[in-house]
C-alpha positions as CSV (number, residue, x, y, z in Angstrom):
1,M,40.6,-9.3,-9.8
2,L,40.2,-11.9,-7.4
3,T,39.9,-14.7,-9.9
4,L,43.2,-13.7,-11.8
5,V,44.7,-14.0,-8.1
6,L,43.2,-17.5,-7.7
7,G,44.7,-18.2,-11.0
8,F,48.1,-17.1,-10.4
9,Y,48.3,-18.9,-6.6
10,M,47.4,-21.9,-9.0
11,A,50.0,-21.2,-11.4
12,W,52.4,-20.6,-8.8
13,N,51.7,-24.0,-6.9
14,I,52.2,-25.7,-10.5
15,G,55.5,-24.4,-10.6
16,A,56.3,-25.4,-7.0
17,N,55.1,-28.9,-7.4
18,D,55.3,-29.8,-11.0
19,V,57.8,-27.8,-12.9
20,A,60.2,-29.5,-10.0
21,N,59.0,-32.4,-12.0
22,A,60.2,-31.6,-15.5
23,M,63.5,-30.0,-14.0
24,G,64.3,-32.8,-11.1
25,T,65.7,-35.3,-13.3
26,S,68.3,-32.8,-14.4
27,V,69.3,-31.3,-10.9
28,G,69.2,-34.7,-9.4
29,S,72.2,-36.2,-12.3
30,K,73.7,-32.7,-11.6
31,A,73.7,-31.7,-15.2
32,L,71.9,-28.6,-13.8
33,S,72.8,-26.7,-11.1
34,L,69.1,-25.5,-9.2
35,R,69.7,-21.5,-10.8
36,R,70.5,-22.8,-14.1
37,A,67.4,-25.1,-13.9
38,V,65.1,-22.0,-12.7
39,F,66.6,-19.9,-15.8
40,L,65.8,-22.5,-18.6
41,A,62.4,-23.4,-17.3
42,A,61.8,-19.4,-17.0
43,I,62.1,-19.6,-21.0
44,F,60.9,-23.0,-22.3
45,E,57.9,-23.1,-19.6
46,F,56.8,-19.7,-20.7
47,A,57.4,-20.8,-24.5
48,G,55.0,-23.8,-24.3
49,A,52.2,-22.2,-22.2
50,F,52.2,-19.3,-24.5
51,F,52.0,-21.0,-28.0
52,L,50.4,-24.3,-27.1
53,G,48.5,-23.6,-23.4
54,A,45.3,-22.9,-25.5
55,N,44.6,-26.5,-26.5
56,V,44.4,-28.2,-22.9
57,S,42.9,-24.9,-21.2
58,E,39.6,-25.4,-23.3
59,T,39.4,-28.8,-22.0
60,I,39.8,-27.6,-18.2
61,Q,37.3,-25.2,-18.9
62,K,34.5,-26.9,-20.5
63,G,34.9,-30.7,-21.0
64,I,35.0,-31.7,-17.4
65,I,31.6,-30.0,-16.8
66,D,28.5,-29.0,-19.2
67,P,28.6,-25.1,-18.3
68,T,25.2,-25.0,-19.9
69,I,23.8,-26.7,-16.6
70,F,24.5,-23.3,-14.7
71,Q,23.0,-21.0,-17.4
72,S,19.9,-19.9,-15.1
73,D,22.4,-18.5,-12.6
74,P,26.2,-18.0,-14.0
75,M,27.6,-16.6,-10.9
76,I,27.0,-20.2,-9.4
77,F,29.5,-21.2,-12.2
78,V,31.4,-18.3,-11.6
79,L,32.4,-19.0,-7.6
80,G,32.7,-22.8,-8.7
81,M,35.3,-22.4,-10.6
82,M,37.0,-19.6,-8.2
83,G,36.7,-22.7,-5.3
84,S,38.4,-25.0,-7.7
85,L,41.1,-22.6,-8.4
86,L,41.6,-21.8,-4.6
87,A,40.9,-25.6,-2.9
88,T,43.6,-26.9,-5.8
89,G,46.3,-24.5,-5.1
90,A,46.0,-25.1,-1.3
91,A,46.3,-29.0,-2.4
92,L,49.3,-28.5,-3.8
93,Q,50.8,-26.1,-1.4
94,L,50.6,-28.9,1.4
95,A,51.8,-31.3,-1.1
96,S,54.9,-29.2,-2.1
97,Y,55.8,-29.1,1.7
98,F,56.2,-32.7,2.4
99,G,58.0,-32.6,-0.8
100,L,55.3,-35.0,-2.6
101,P,55.5,-34.9,-6.4
102,V,51.1,-35.2,-7.1
103,S,49.7,-34.6,-10.2
104,T,48.2,-31.0,-10.4
105,T,46.3,-32.7,-13.3
106,H,44.4,-34.6,-11.0
107,A,43.8,-31.8,-8.6
108,I,42.1,-29.6,-10.8
109,V,40.3,-32.0,-12.5
110,G,39.0,-33.6,-9.0
111,A,38.1,-29.7,-7.7
112,V,36.1,-29.1,-11.0
113,L,34.3,-32.5,-10.7
114,G,33.2,-32.1,-7.2
115,F,32.2,-28.9,-7.7
116,G,30.2,-29.8,-10.8
117,A,28.5,-33.1,-9.3
118,C,27.7,-31.7,-5.8
119,I,26.3,-28.5,-7.2
120,G,25.0,-29.3,-10.8
121,G,24.0,-32.6,-10.1
122,I,25.3,-35.7,-11.8
123,D,24.1,-34.5,-15.4
124,A,26.8,-31.5,-14.9
125,V,29.7,-33.8,-15.5
126,N,30.6,-34.7,-19.1
127,W,31.4,-38.5,-17.8
128,R,32.6,-39.6,-21.7
129,E,35.3,-36.9,-21.8
130,L,36.0,-37.3,-18.2
131,G,37.0,-41.2,-18.8
132,W,39.1,-40.3,-21.9
133,I,41.0,-38.2,-19.5
134,A,41.4,-40.6,-16.7
135,S,42.5,-43.2,-19.5
136,S,45.3,-40.8,-20.5
137,W,46.3,-41.0,-16.6
138,I,46.8,-44.7,-16.8
139,L,48.2,-44.5,-20.6
140,S,51.0,-41.4,-20.1
141,P,53.3,-43.4,-17.5
142,L,52.8,-46.5,-19.4
143,L,54.1,-45.0,-22.5
144,S,56.6,-42.7,-21.1
145,G,58.0,-45.4,-19.2
146,V,58.3,-47.7,-22.1
147,L,59.9,-45.2,-24.1
148,S,62.3,-44.3,-21.5
149,Y,63.2,-48.1,-20.7
150,A,63.6,-48.4,-24.6
151,I,66.1,-45.2,-25.0
152,F,68.1,-46.4,-22.2
153,S,68.4,-49.5,-23.3
154,I,69.6,-48.5,-26.4
155,I,72.0,-46.4,-24.4
156,Q,73.3,-49.4,-22.7
157,R,73.8,-51.6,-25.6
158,K,75.1,-49.0,-27.9
159,I,77.1,-46.7,-25.6
160,L,77.7,-48.2,-22.3
161,F,78.3,-51.7,-23.2
162,A,80.4,-50.9,-26.4
163,L,84.5,-51.5,-26.8
164,D,84.9,-47.8,-26.7
165,P,82.0,-46.1,-25.1
166,I,83.1,-42.4,-26.3
167,E,83.6,-43.3,-29.9
168,S,79.8,-44.7,-29.6
169,T,78.5,-41.7,-27.8
170,Q,79.9,-39.2,-30.6
171,K,78.3,-41.7,-33.1
172,M,74.8,-41.5,-31.3
173,A,74.6,-38.4,-29.9
174,P,73.4,-36.8,-33.1
175,F,70.3,-39.4,-33.2
176,F,69.3,-38.1,-30.1
177,V,69.7,-34.7,-31.2
178,F,67.7,-35.2,-34.3
179,L,65.0,-36.8,-32.4
180,C,64.9,-33.6,-29.8
181,F,64.6,-31.1,-32.1
182,T,62.1,-32.8,-34.5
183,V,59.8,-33.7,-31.7
184,V,60.0,-29.7,-30.6
185,A,59.6,-28.5,-34.4
186,L,57.0,-30.7,-35.4
187,T,54.9,-29.7,-32.3
188,L,55.1,-26.2,-33.2
189,C,54.8,-26.2,-37.0
190,S,51.8,-28.8,-36.5
191,H,49.9,-26.3,-34.4
192,R,50.0,-23.5,-37.1
193,P,46.7,-24.1,-39.9
194,D,48.5,-22.7,-42.8
195,L,50.9,-25.5,-43.1
196,S,50.2,-29.1,-44.4
197,T,50.9,-32.2,-42.6
198,K,53.3,-33.3,-44.9
199,L,54.9,-29.9,-45.0
200,A,55.3,-29.7,-41.1
201,I,56.9,-33.3,-41.6
202,G,59.1,-32.1,-43.6
203,L,59.9,-28.8,-42.4
204,S,60.6,-30.6,-38.9
205,C,62.8,-33.1,-40.1
206,L,65.0,-30.3,-41.8
207,I,65.4,-28.7,-38.5
208,G,66.1,-31.8,-36.7
209,L,68.8,-33.0,-39.4
210,A,70.4,-29.4,-39.2
211,A,70.8,-29.6,-35.5
212,A,72.0,-32.9,-35.8
213,M,74.7,-32.0,-38.2
214,A,75.8,-29.4,-35.9
215,S,76.1,-31.6,-33.0
216,R,78.0,-33.9,-34.9
217,L,80.8,-31.3,-35.4
218,V,80.9,-30.3,-31.8
219,V,81.0,-34.0,-30.3
220,Q,83.6,-35.0,-33.0
221,R,85.9,-32.4,-31.5
222,I,85.6,-34.1,-28.2
223,T,89.2,-35.6,-27.9
224,T,90.1,-38.3,-25.2
225,P,93.8,-39.8,-24.5
226,S,94.4,-43.0,-26.7
227,L,94.4,-46.3,-25.1
228,Q,98.0,-47.9,-24.9
229,T,98.8,-51.4,-26.2
230,A,100.8,-53.9,-24.4
231,E,102.6,-57.1,-25.7
232,G,100.0,-60.1,-26.1
233,V,97.0,-57.6,-25.1
234,T,95.1,-55.0,-26.7
235,P,93.4,-52.5,-24.2
236,Y,89.8,-53.4,-25.7
237,Q,90.0,-56.8,-24.5
238,A,91.0,-55.5,-20.9
239,V,88.2,-53.6,-21.2
240,S,85.7,-56.5,-22.6
241,L,87.2,-58.4,-19.7
242,E,86.2,-56.0,-17.3
243,K,82.6,-55.7,-18.4
244,A,82.6,-59.2,-18.4
245,L,83.1,-59.4,-15.0
246,H,80.9,-57.0,-14.3
247,H,78.2,-58.7,-15.3
248,L,79.2,-62.0,-14.2
249,Q,79.1,-60.1,-10.7
250,R,75.5,-59.3,-11.3
251,V,74.6,-62.9,-12.4
252,H,76.1,-63.9,-9.2
253,L,74.4,-61.7,-6.9
254,S,71.0,-62.3,-8.5
255,N,71.2,-66.0,-8.6
256,R,68.5,-68.0,-6.4
257,D,69.7,-72.0,-7.5
258,A,72.3,-73.2,-5.3
259,A,73.2,-76.1,-7.7
260,Y,74.6,-73.1,-10.0
261,S,75.9,-71.1,-7.0
262,S,79.5,-73.0,-6.7
263,E,80.3,-73.2,-10.4
264,I,79.3,-69.4,-10.8
265,S,81.6,-68.4,-8.2
266,N,84.1,-70.6,-9.7
267,V,84.0,-69.1,-13.0
268,L,83.9,-65.6,-11.3
269,G,87.2,-66.3,-9.4
270,H,89.1,-67.3,-12.6
271,L,87.8,-64.4,-14.5
272,Q,89.0,-62.1,-11.6
273,R,92.6,-63.6,-11.7
274,L,92.9,-63.1,-15.4
275,T,91.4,-59.7,-15.3
276,D,93.8,-58.7,-12.7
277,T,96.8,-60.0,-14.9
278,V,95.6,-58.1,-17.6
279,R,95.3,-55.0,-15.7
280,K,99.0,-55.3,-14.7
281,K,100.1,-56.1,-18.5
282,T,98.5,-52.9,-20.1
283,S,98.5,-49.3,-18.9
284,F,95.9,-46.9,-20.2
285,L,92.9,-44.9,-18.7
286,Y,90.5,-47.5,-17.2
287,S,86.5,-48.0,-18.8
288,T,85.7,-45.8,-15.6
289,N,87.1,-42.7,-16.7
290,R,85.5,-43.3,-20.2
291,Y,82.3,-43.9,-18.7
292,Q,83.1,-40.2,-17.2
293,G,83.7,-39.1,-20.7
294,V,80.2,-40.3,-21.9
295,E,78.2,-38.8,-18.8
296,K,79.8,-35.4,-19.6
297,I,78.7,-35.6,-23.4
298,F,75.4,-36.4,-22.1
299,V,75.4,-33.7,-19.6
300,A,74.6,-31.7,-22.7
301,L,72.0,-33.6,-24.1
302,Q,70.6,-33.9,-20.8
303,I,70.1,-30.3,-20.7
304,L,68.4,-30.4,-24.3
305,S,66.1,-32.7,-23.0
306,A,65.1,-30.7,-19.9
307,C,64.5,-27.9,-22.1
308,L,61.9,-30.3,-24.2
309,V,60.3,-31.3,-21.0
310,A,59.6,-27.7,-19.5
311,F,58.2,-26.8,-22.8
312,A,56.1,-29.3,-23.2
313,H,55.0,-29.1,-19.2
314,G,54.2,-25.4,-20.3
315,A,52.1,-26.3,-23.1
316,N,49.9,-28.8,-21.1
317,D,49.8,-27.7,-17.4
318,V,49.4,-24.0,-17.8
319,A,45.8,-25.3,-18.5
320,N,45.6,-26.6,-15.0
321,A,45.5,-22.6,-13.9
322,I,44.1,-20.7,-16.8
323,G,41.2,-23.0,-17.9
324,P,39.0,-21.7,-15.0
325,V,40.2,-18.2,-15.2
326,A,39.0,-18.1,-18.8
327,A,35.5,-19.8,-17.8
328,V,35.2,-17.2,-15.2
329,M,36.3,-14.2,-17.4
330,S,34.3,-14.9,-20.3
331,V,30.7,-15.3,-17.8
332,L,31.6,-11.9,-16.4
333,K,32.4,-10.2,-19.6
334,N,29.3,-11.7,-21.5
335,N,26.9,-12.1,-18.4
336,T,26.2,-15.5,-19.9
337,L,27.6,-19.1,-20.1
338,S,29.6,-20.0,-23.4
339,T,31.0,-23.1,-24.7
340,Q,33.1,-21.3,-26.7
341,S,35.3,-18.6,-24.7
342,A,38.7,-17.8,-26.6
343,I,42.2,-18.1,-24.2
344,P,43.5,-14.5,-24.7
345,A,47.1,-14.9,-25.2
346,W,47.7,-12.4,-21.9
347,L,46.1,-14.6,-19.8
348,L,48.2,-17.6,-20.7
349,A,51.3,-15.0,-20.2
350,I,50.3,-14.8,-16.6
351,G,49.9,-18.8,-16.4
352,G,53.4,-19.0,-17.5
353,A,54.8,-16.4,-15.4
354,G,53.0,-18.0,-12.2
355,I,54.7,-21.5,-12.9
356,V,58.3,-20.1,-13.1
357,I,57.9,-18.5,-9.7
358,G,56.6,-20.6,-8.2
359,L,59.5,-23.2,-9.2
360,A,62.1,-20.3,-8.2
361,T,61.0,-19.9,-4.9
362,W,59.7,-23.4,-3.6
363,G,60.6,-25.9,-6.3
364,W,63.6,-27.3,-4.5
365,R,61.4,-29.7,-2.3
366,V,60.1,-31.7,-5.2
367,I,63.1,-31.5,-7.3
368,E,65.0,-33.5,-4.4
369,T,62.0,-36.4,-4.3
370,V,62.0,-36.8,-8.2
371,G,66.1,-36.4,-8.8
372,K,67.3,-38.1,-5.7
373,K,64.7,-40.3,-4.0
374,I,63.1,-42.8,-6.8
375,T,66.4,-44.1,-8.4
376,E,70.1,-43.0,-8.7
377,L,70.5,-40.6,-11.9
378,T,73.5,-39.7,-14.2
379,P,73.0,-37.8,-17.3
380,T,72.6,-40.8,-19.4
381,R,69.7,-41.8,-17.0
382,G,68.2,-38.7,-17.0
383,F,68.3,-37.9,-20.4
384,S,66.3,-41.0,-21.3
385,A,63.5,-40.2,-18.9
386,E,63.1,-36.8,-19.7
387,F,63.0,-37.7,-23.4
388,G,60.5,-40.2,-22.9
389,A,58.1,-38.2,-20.6
390,A,58.5,-34.9,-23.1
391,A,57.3,-37.0,-25.8
392,T,54.4,-38.1,-23.9
393,I,53.4,-34.9,-22.8
394,L,53.7,-33.1,-26.2
395,L,51.7,-36.0,-27.8
396,A,49.0,-35.1,-25.2
397,S,49.1,-31.6,-25.6
398,K,48.6,-31.5,-29.3
399,L,45.5,-34.0,-28.8
400,G,43.9,-31.6,-25.7
401,L,44.4,-34.1,-23.3
402,P,45.4,-32.8,-19.5
403,I,47.5,-35.5,-18.8
404,S,49.7,-35.8,-15.6
405,T,53.0,-34.5,-16.2
406,T,54.1,-35.7,-13.0
407,H,52.5,-39.5,-13.8
408,A,54.6,-39.0,-17.2
409,L,57.7,-38.3,-15.7
410,I,57.4,-40.9,-12.6
411,G,56.6,-43.5,-15.1
412,A,59.9,-42.4,-17.2
413,V,62.3,-42.4,-14.2
414,F,60.5,-46.0,-13.0
415,G,61.3,-47.1,-16.8
416,V,64.7,-46.2,-16.5
417,G,65.1,-47.9,-13.0
418,M,63.7,-51.0,-14.4
419,A,66.4,-51.1,-17.3
420,R,69.3,-51.5,-14.4
421,G,66.8,-54.0,-12.3
422,L,64.2,-53.7,-9.8
423,K,66.8,-53.2,-7.1
424,A,67.9,-49.9,-8.3
425,L,64.4,-48.6,-7.3
426,N,63.5,-46.8,-3.8
427,L,59.9,-49.0,-3.8
428,Q,59.0,-47.2,-0.5
429,M,59.3,-43.9,-1.9
430,L,57.2,-45.0,-5.1
431,K,54.7,-46.5,-2.8
432,E,54.0,-43.2,-1.1
433,I,53.8,-41.6,-4.4
434,L,51.3,-43.7,-6.0
435,V,49.0,-43.2,-2.4
436,S,49.2,-39.2,-2.9
437,W,48.0,-39.8,-6.2
438,I,44.9,-41.9,-5.2
439,M,44.1,-39.3,-2.4
440,T,44.7,-36.3,-4.5
441,I,41.2,-36.5,-6.5
442,P,38.6,-36.9,-3.5
443,F,40.8,-34.5,-1.4
444,C,40.5,-31.6,-3.8
445,A,37.1,-32.3,-4.7
446,L,35.9,-32.0,-1.3
447,L,38.1,-28.9,-0.9
448,S,36.4,-27.5,-3.8
449,V,32.8,-28.2,-2.6
450,L,33.9,-26.4,1.0
451,A,35.7,-23.5,-1.2
452,F,32.6,-22.9,-3.1
453,Y,30.2,-22.6,0.2
454,L,32.7,-20.1,1.8
455,L,32.9,-17.7,-1.5
456,K,29.2,-18.2,-1.9
457,L,28.9,-16.8,1.8
458,C,31.1,-13.9,0.9
459,F,29.8,-12.7,-2.2
460,M,26.2,-13.9,-2.7
């Protein structure tokens, strides 16, 4: 019973810290209110944990340390896993209090590693598996950052820099819907052993195509006031002039060569006067209003990508709470250590419920950091970050890798910020987050050893 309580406590802290990462971008861009974010997270976090959580849970319970090392005294292993849960939960609660999005995966891996190396010796640690896990922590933010950078760059070129951004959005939106639904469907279909790889891919693409066709019908119904023309000037020319003016202003601000500064200023002055003249001759809704229309369409897409991140997070990070619990329950039930202990469905359900309650009760602290303090987010930027992170997390879950969801999402937000330029990033906040990541593993390892000896004092 105590193990279940500790597992739920750990899951609660995962929800307070990590699910906030998953929903922070949506709340930060105002695509979702906090209440709606919690509601959607409740559904998709639970679904991800229940349907795909077992893969990574098996890695946590027997991939980091070798349980057979403790075969002579299984209770040492039990108390060690319980101490890991207690230590990690306490560390996460402290981080959430300060609004720091630390890695819950770092925390539980560091705790299990600390207990295994200190109590079982160096031979108890599966160093090869640990190296593979550690490499994924480096690759996950890089991959999610690259994906998010690429997606937002496509949105910039094809939509935000287009002559008619809303018309371009209506053309591109079904493509993004296809990507989201295909990724989720492929993850679920490939999890079923009765489906071949080709059949899983084909079925996933059909689901994605159906969703894309439905979204096309919806976005095509979105109407906007038509642009009125004036004598000698088309509205598209006026829009293009405004965009050229904005781009030249960026060039002027970033220019460091004094030799070109005067020339750029002269061109900028001529272009400003020409743009003002065209504005007076043309009566239409300015491009800023059309950009607002684009962002409204992307609100729906970002809600979809937020659900995708929540599903991916539940699939990967429920293992951080459930893996040690499953290992302890297997020992207590069989009175022996085993490397083949199944993850019961009801245990995954408890983990999913704990995660959702954690988000609802304390997640707002970290949501504020991820959604507002790293870079300014809009629905287009938030969608790009969430999709890049979700695709990375789901891939890792399928491979059974306990990657850091925090790393993936922060890397994705960083990638979107980089697409806008380095000045768009809050480098001081990124520095604080990076320091907290580095400190997580040794801090949790130390806490785990202390918790183990405390539990040993109470129960042995």
